C-alpha atoms as a printed R data frame, in Angstrom:
    type eleno elety resid chain resno      x        y       z
1   ATOM     1    CA   UNK     A     1 55.508 -109.840  30.364
2   ATOM     2    CA   UNK     A     2 56.999 -109.471  26.915
3   ATOM     3    CA   UNK     A     3 56.082 -111.717  23.957
4   ATOM     4    CA   UNK     A     4 58.633 -114.371  23.334
5   ATOM     5    CA   UNK     A     5 60.477 -114.297  19.992
6   ATOM     6    CA   UNK     A     6 60.268 -117.661  18.227
7   ATOM     7    CA   UNK     A     7 63.521 -119.508  17.859
8   ATOM     8    CA   UNK     A     8 65.271 -119.038  14.511
9   ATOM     9    CA   UNK     A     9 64.943 -122.128  12.369
10  ATOM    10    CA   UNK     A    10 67.220 -123.066   9.499
11  ATOM    11    CA   UNK     A    11 65.907 -122.128   6.108
12  ATOM    12    CA   UNK     A    12 65.729 -125.157   3.813
13  ATOM    13    CA   UNK     A    13 68.345 -125.175   1.065
14  ATOM    14    CA   UNK     A    14 67.196 -124.392  -2.425
15  ATOM    15    CA   UNK     A    15 69.546 -125.534  -5.109
16  ATOM    16    CA   UNK     A    16 67.750 -124.830  -8.394
17  ATOM    17    CA   UNK     A    17 67.839 -120.946  -8.365
18  ATOM    18    CA   UNK     A    18 71.621 -120.984  -7.972
19  ATOM    19    CA   UNK     A    19 71.968 -121.852 -11.668
20  ATOM    20    CA   UNK     A    20 75.410 -121.972 -13.173
21  ATOM    21    CA   UNK     A    21 77.382 -119.979 -10.586
22  ATOM    22    CA   UNK     A    22 79.580 -122.344  -8.593
23  ATOM    23    CA   UNK     A    23 80.742 -119.488  -6.411
24  ATOM    24    CA   UNK     A    24 77.195 -119.047  -5.068
25  ATOM    25    CA   UNK     A    25 76.880 -122.751  -4.541
26  ATOM    26    CA   UNK     A    26 80.209 -122.812  -2.622
27  ATOM    27    CA   UNK     A    27 79.072 -119.940  -0.410
28  ATOM    28    CA   UNK     A    28 75.680 -121.526   0.297
29  ATOM    29    CA   UNK     A    29 77.181 -124.949   0.984
30  ATOM    30    CA   UNK     A    30 79.889 -123.729   3.364
31  ATOM    31    CA   UNK     A    31 77.456 -121.486   5.263
32  ATOM    32    CA   UNK     A    32 75.048 -124.400   5.586
33  ATOM    33    CA   UNK     A    33 77.831 -126.804   6.657
34  ATOM    34    CA   UNK     A    34 78.887 -124.299   9.313
35  ATOM    35    CA   UNK     A    35 75.274 -124.203  10.571
36  ATOM    36    CA   UNK     A    36 75.220 -128.019  10.681
37  ATOM    37    CA   UNK     A    37 78.388 -127.981  12.804
38  ATOM    38    CA   UNK     A    38 76.761 -125.470  15.185
39  ATOM    39    CA   UNK     A    39 73.548 -127.460  15.476
40  ATOM    40    CA   UNK     A    40 71.457 -124.895  13.583
41  ATOM    41    CA   UNK     A    41 70.667 -127.068  10.544
42  ATOM    42    CA   UNK     A    42 70.148 -130.801   9.952
43  ATOM    43    CA   UNK     A    43 72.820 -132.568   7.884
44  ATOM    44    CA   UNK     A    44 70.171 -134.047   5.597
45  ATOM    45    CA   UNK     A    45 69.624 -130.580   4.051
46  ATOM    46    CA   UNK     A    46 73.119 -130.697   2.588
47  ATOM    47    CA   UNK     A    47 72.700 -134.020   0.784
48  ATOM    48    CA   UNK     A    48 71.698 -132.557  -2.594
49  ATOM    49    CA   UNK     A    49 74.920 -130.576  -2.640
50  ATOM    50    CA   UNK     A    50 77.316 -133.366  -1.710
51  ATOM    51    CA   UNK     A    51 78.855 -136.233  -3.689
52  ATOM    52    CA   UNK     A    52 78.439 -139.656  -2.107
53  ATOM    53    CA   UNK     A    53 82.088 -139.693  -1.057
54  ATOM    54    CA   UNK     A    54 81.893 -136.232   0.571
55  ATOM    55    CA   UNK     A    55 78.634 -137.264   2.279
56  ATOM    56    CA   UNK     A    56 80.303 -140.337   3.825
57  ATOM    57    CA   UNK     A    57 83.351 -138.387   4.880
58  ATOM    58    CA   UNK     A    58 81.429 -135.496   6.460
59  ATOM    59    CA   UNK     A    59 78.734 -137.545   8.200
60  ATOM    60    CA   UNK     A    60 80.969 -138.575  11.158
61  ATOM    61    CA   UNK     A    61 81.857 -134.940  11.788
62  ATOM    62    CA   UNK     A    62 78.207 -134.009  12.444
63  ATOM    63    CA   UNK     A    63 77.760 -133.327  16.169
64  ATOM    64    CA   UNK     A    64 74.735 -134.684  17.974
65  ATOM    65    CA   UNK     A    65 71.871 -132.184  17.566
66  ATOM    66    CA   UNK     A    66 72.275 -129.632  20.340
67  ATOM    67    CA   UNK     A    67 70.400 -126.448  21.084
68  ATOM    68    CA   UNK     A    68 71.257 -124.020  18.300
69  ATOM    69    CA   UNK     A    69 73.556 -121.123  19.176
70  ATOM    70    CA   UNK     A    70 71.937 -117.755  18.571
71  ATOM    71    CA   UNK     A    71 75.004 -116.373  16.706
72  ATOM    72    CA   UNK     A    72 74.386 -116.246  12.974
73  ATOM    73    CA   UNK     A    73 76.839 -117.752  10.471
74  ATOM    74    CA   UNK     A    74 77.634 -115.422   7.565
75  ATOM    75    CA   UNK     A    75 79.866 -115.756   4.536
76  ATOM    76    CA   UNK     A    76 82.597 -113.145   4.764
77  ATOM    77    CA   UNK     A    77 84.440 -113.732   1.482
78  ATOM    78    CA   UNK     A    78 84.752 -116.326  -1.325
79  ATOM    79    CA   UNK     A    79 87.981 -116.773  -3.221
80  ATOM    80    CA   UNK     A    80 87.526 -119.113  -6.164
81  ATOM    81    CA   UNK     A    81 89.119 -120.345  -9.349
82  ATOM    82    CA   UNK     A    82 87.977 -122.630 -12.168
83  ATOM    83    CA   UNK     A    83 90.726 -125.112 -13.150
84  ATOM    84    CA   UNK     A    84 88.343 -126.656 -15.661
85  ATOM    85    CA   UNK     A    85 84.899 -125.779 -16.956
86  ATOM    86    CA   UNK     A    86 83.322 -128.511 -14.848
87  ATOM    87    CA   UNK     A    87 85.266 -127.803 -11.638
88  ATOM    88    CA   UNK     A    88 85.578 -124.962  -9.102
89  ATOM    89    CA   UNK     A    89 87.917 -124.727  -6.175
90  ATOM    90    CA   UNK     A    90 87.132 -122.150  -3.521
91  ATOM    91    CA   UNK     A    91 88.140 -120.975  -0.080
92  ATOM    92    CA   UNK     A    92 85.157 -119.593   1.773
93  ATOM    93    CA   UNK     A    93 85.682 -117.421   4.827
94  ATOM    94    CA   UNK     A    94 82.755 -117.694   7.232
95  ATOM    95    CA   UNK     A    95 82.104 -115.583  10.288
96  ATOM    96    CA   UNK     A    96 80.479 -117.147  13.342
97  ATOM    97    CA   UNK     A    97 80.344 -114.613  16.140
98  ATOM    98    CA   UNK     A    98 83.802 -112.967  16.339
99  ATOM    99    CA   UNK     A    99 85.586 -115.928  14.708
100 ATOM   100    CA   UNK     A   100 86.356 -116.267  10.951
101 ATOM   101    CA   UNK     A   101 87.167 -119.683   9.618
102 ATOM   102    CA   UNK     A   102 88.432 -120.700   6.184
103 ATOM   103    CA   UNK     A   103 86.842 -123.746   4.565
104 ATOM   104    CA   UNK     A   104 88.160 -125.200   1.302
105 ATOM   105    CA   UNK     A   105 85.652 -126.719  -1.091
106 ATOM   106    CA   UNK     A   106 85.942 -128.358  -4.496
107 ATOM   107    CA   UNK     A   107 82.823 -128.457  -6.597
108 ATOM   108    CA   UNK     A   108 82.334 -130.548  -9.739
109 ATOM   109    CA   UNK     A   109 79.510 -130.390 -12.175
110 ATOM   110    CA   UNK     A   110 77.552 -133.610 -12.568
111 ATOM   111    CA   UNK     A   111 74.333 -133.976 -14.526
112 ATOM   112    CA   UNK     A   112 73.954 -130.222 -14.788
113 ATOM   113    CA   UNK     A   113 74.384 -129.492 -11.079
114 ATOM   114    CA   UNK     A   114 77.299 -128.382  -8.890
115 ATOM   115    CA   UNK     A   115 78.136 -130.727  -6.033
116 ATOM   116    CA   UNK     A   116 80.988 -130.779  -3.478
117 ATOM   117    CA   UNK     A   117 83.484 -133.587  -3.791
118 ATOM   118    CA   UNK     A   118 85.704 -132.097  -1.051
119 ATOM   119    CA   UNK     A   119 84.969 -129.803   1.881
120 ATOM   120    CA   UNK     A   120 87.756 -129.362   4.411
121 ATOM   121    CA   UNK     A   121 88.090 -126.799   7.187
122 ATOM   122    CA   UNK     A   122 91.731 -126.438   8.255
123 ATOM   123    CA   UNK     A   123 91.027 -127.521  11.850
124 ATOM   124    CA   UNK     A   124 89.270 -130.715  10.803
125 ATOM   125    CA   UNK     A   125 92.451 -132.772  10.875
126 ATOM   126    CA   UNK     A   126 91.556 -134.218   7.454
127 ATOM   127    CA   UNK     A   127 94.000 -134.581   4.612
128 ATOM   128    CA   UNK     A   128 94.450 -131.210   2.818
129 ATOM   129    CA   UNK     A   129 92.973 -130.743  -0.615
130 ATOM   130    CA   UNK     A   130 95.333 -131.412  -3.531
131 ATOM   131    CA   UNK     A   131 97.230 -128.349  -4.720
132 ATOM   132    CA   UNK     A   132 96.565 -128.958  -8.360
133 ATOM   133    CA   UNK     A   133 93.692 -130.401 -10.361
134 ATOM   134    CA   UNK     A   134 93.790 -133.579 -12.296
135 ATOM   135    CA   UNK     A   135 94.877 -133.151 -15.955
136 ATOM   136    CA   UNK     A   136 92.217 -132.296 -18.507
137 ATOM   137    CA   UNK     A   137 90.552 -135.379 -19.875
138 ATOM   138    CA   UNK     A   138 91.157 -137.452 -16.765
139 ATOM   139    CA   UNK     A   139 87.900 -139.276 -16.136
140 ATOM   140    CA   UNK     A   140 88.962 -142.591 -14.743
141 ATOM   141    CA   UNK     A   141 86.080 -142.451 -12.276
142 ATOM   142    CA   UNK     A   142 83.505 -139.809 -11.332
143 ATOM   143    CA   UNK     A   143 82.684 -139.130  -7.679
144 ATOM   144    CA   UNK     A   144 79.023 -139.928  -8.489
145 ATOM   145    CA   UNK     A   145 79.931 -143.407  -9.742
146 ATOM   146    CA   UNK     A   146 80.020 -144.225  -6.062
147 ATOM   147    CA   UNK     A   147 76.208 -144.064  -5.738
148 ATOM   148    CA   UNK     A   148 75.941 -147.817  -6.378
149 ATOM   149    CA   UNK     A   149 78.535 -148.477  -3.677
150 ATOM   150    CA   UNK     A   150 76.651 -146.237  -1.279
151 ATOM   151    CA   UNK     A   151 73.574 -148.360  -1.706
152 ATOM   152    CA   UNK     A   152 75.680 -151.365  -0.694
153 ATOM   153    CA   UNK     A   153 77.226 -149.554   2.272
154 ATOM   154    CA   UNK     A   154 74.829 -146.890   3.616
155 ATOM   155    CA   UNK     A   155 76.023 -144.297   6.072
156 ATOM   156    CA   UNK     A   156 74.423 -144.725   9.485
157 ATOM   157    CA   UNK     A   157 71.841 -142.083  10.289
158 ATOM   158    CA   UNK     A   158 71.399 -140.861   6.694
159 ATOM   159    CA   UNK     A   159 68.312 -141.908   4.818
């Protein structure tokens, strides 16, 4: 008999060491989101990296927890640009097995931390991300202003 190798468990996300580099945050977030979609990571681990609106939009896409696939999700490439000092738009290519998928993400800085306000894989069927950023100085409403609304309308299954 051979000793059994323990199942690989998802490593908890650590946000603080990422510092000021939104490209690292985008890579971490997209890899973790891909693991959530494959059943390798719980959705709750992404909550510190998502705006309330993104959280509500992504929650319905989370599949019921299934046995995790043994194929590892890896970030293949990140293509990013900074339209403003407090925003980063990136396309992250992730490899899962032999397949590479592109996932678009928009991060905005809020209270000193980068958080995703949009995260859209092309096959999700969701509305594509806007092709240009809002003009400088446009602050009608911040994505995190929705926290109060979230308390009034919580997303089922998220605590």
